[in-house]
N, C-alpha and C positions, 0 to 999 in steps of 0.2 A: 504493500500500500504506500509506503514512504520511500522516497528516493534516498539511496544510501551514500552517494558520493558527497564529498565536501564541496563548499562553495568557493569559487575563486575570490569573490568579493561581494559587497552588498548589492552592487548593481546586477550582477549575475543572479543573485538570490531573488531579487525583485522580478527579474525577467522570468525566472522559473515559477514564481508564485503567480504571475500574471496569466500563465498558461492554464492555471487551475481556476481562474476567476473570469473566464471568458463570458459567462452569463451576464456580467455587468458591463461589458464593452459598449461604449457609446450611450449608456443610459443617462438621461438628463437628470435623474434623481439621485445618482450615485456620486460619492465623493470619497477620495482617499484621505485619511487622517493619519499622518505619520507621527510617531513619538520621537521628538528630538533627543539626542542628535542622531544616533546611529540608525534610527528608523527612517530618516528622511531620504537617503540614497535608495533604500529599498522601495519606499513609497513612490519616489519619483519614477523609478523604472516601471512600477505597476501602473501609475496614472498615465504615463506616456503610452504604454502599450495598449491600455484600454480606452484611451481618448477621453478621460474624465478629469475633473479638477483635483488638485492636490492642495492640502493645507496641513497645519500642524495641530496636534492636540497636546498641550503642554502638561506633562506629568513629571513629578519628582519622587524618586525613591527616598524613603526615610531609612537611612542606614542606622544600624545599632552603634551607639557611641563606642569608639575603639575598635569596631569591626564593621566599617562602612559598607562592605560588600554584602553583608547579611541584612536583608530588608525586614524591618519591623512594621512596614506599612508604606503608603504612598499618598501624595496629595496631587490634586489636579486643579486647573484653572477654575476660579469661582469659589475656592475654599473647600472643595470636597475632599474628605479625608477617609482613607480606608486603611484599617489597621489589621495586623496579624496577631490576634489575642494569644494564640499558643506561644508565640515567640516572646511576647511581652511577659507572659506568666513564667515561662521557662527561665528567662534571663533576669527576671525580677526588675524590670525597668519601670521607674517611677513615672507618674503622670506629669510631674514637673519637667522631667527630661523630655517626655513625648511632646508636651505643649511647646517647649522652647524649640525643639527640632522642627515641629510643624510650622511655627511662625517664621523661622529662618528660611525654610524651603518655599513658603508662600511668597516671601519677598523675592527670592530668586526667580520664581515663576513669573512674577510681574515684570521683572527686568528683562527676562528672556522674551516674553511676549512682545514687549515694546521693540526689542532688537529685531526679532524675526519678522514681525508683521509690518513694522514701520507705520505707514498710513493706511494699510489695508485693514478693513474691519474683520472681525472674527466671522466665520461662515455661519449661516443659519442652517441648523440641522433638522428643523421640524419637518417630519414626513419624508426624510431622505434615507437612503441606504448609506450608512457610514462604514467604510472598509478601514478598520483600524490596524495599523502596521507597525511592527518593530523588527529589529534585526535578530532578535532571539528572546527566549522566555525561560526564566529559571523558576523562581517562586510563583510568579504570576501577579505579585502585588501591584506593580506598576500598570500592567494591562487591566487588572481588575478596577483600579481607580479610573482608568480611561473609559472603560465600559460604563461605569456608573455615571461619569460626567456626560457621555454621549446620550445615555438613556435619560438623564435629567434634562438634557437639551431637546428632548422629544424626537430623537431619531426614530424612524419607523422600523429599521432593521439594522442590527449590529453584526457585522462580519469581521472576524479576527483573521488576519493573514500574517503568519510568522514563519520564517524559514526553518528554524530549529527550536525545539522546546524540550524541557525536562518533562517526563511523564506526569509527575505530580502537578506541576503548574498547568500542563495541558488539560488535565481532568478538571481542574478548578475553573479554567476559562471556558471549556466546553459546556459547563453547567450554566454559565451566565450569558454566553453569546447565542445569537440566533443561528449562526454558522461559524465554523472555525476551520481554517485551512493550515495544516502544518506539513511541511515537506519531510522533516526528519524528527524523530523522537528517540535519539540514541540512548542506549543503556550500556555502561554508565554514561552519565551526561557530562560530567566534569565542569565545563563552563561554556558559555556561548562562543567565545573567541576560538576555542579549540576546533570548531567546525568550519572555520574560514582560513583560506590561505593568506588572505590580506585582511587583517582586522584592525588596521590603523585607526586611530581616533578620528571621528568626524568633527571638523572644526566649525565654529559659528559662521565663518565666511562661506564655507561650503553649503551650510544650511540655507543661508540667506540667498546665495547664488542659485541654488536649485529651486527655491520657492519663487524667485523672480522669473526664472526660466519657465517654470510650470505655468505661471500666470500669463506669460507671453504666448505660450502654446495654446492655452485655453482661449485667449482673446482671438488668436488666429482661427481657431476652430469655429468660434461664434461668427466671425466675419464670413467664413466659407459657407456656414449653414445659412446665414442671412442672404448671401449671394444666390444660393441655390433656390431660395424661395421667392426671389424677385421675378 
């Protein structure tokens, strides 16, 4: 069921995902929402292949103090917060620490949103198909927050598209999304970066550049559609 070979890079991973998402090609109600930063090159490849818009859904992982790679939860734009109660209990993390971490991450989200969108408004999701994309999924905390945020924004259908996922995280997301596409669920999982030949960090400049390019491609599509109907 799942493709076994590693990904060359995020762009190739997105192209492979796009082949599984053909049902949404050219749909006026569909939009790709990429999770910055690593999800944006994946999302750009999907949006370009399907001929639909690309935007970002800003989510921040809440790392355990002293062990930031371990997620105790995540926050999304608009102040939405999703926690992992089992991790909080197991590590005996106080609510004061949680609240301080949440506030710091929400401030980071606001700054990133301003940087990535510039003058572009956030997309309206009411009644739309939201294809939510990241470059990989471990615990699922970040994607879970993204799903809740999109549901809160009244998206009609939530589709998760991720190249590689840990089986536990995959099961959690499958229970919350309307549709989930995973190309690989390797065991043992190790980490997302293990399954890419090139997993260099995606920079802010690359995110901004891809969003600008996607906006121009979408504008060109609209002009072509308008010309055809004249």
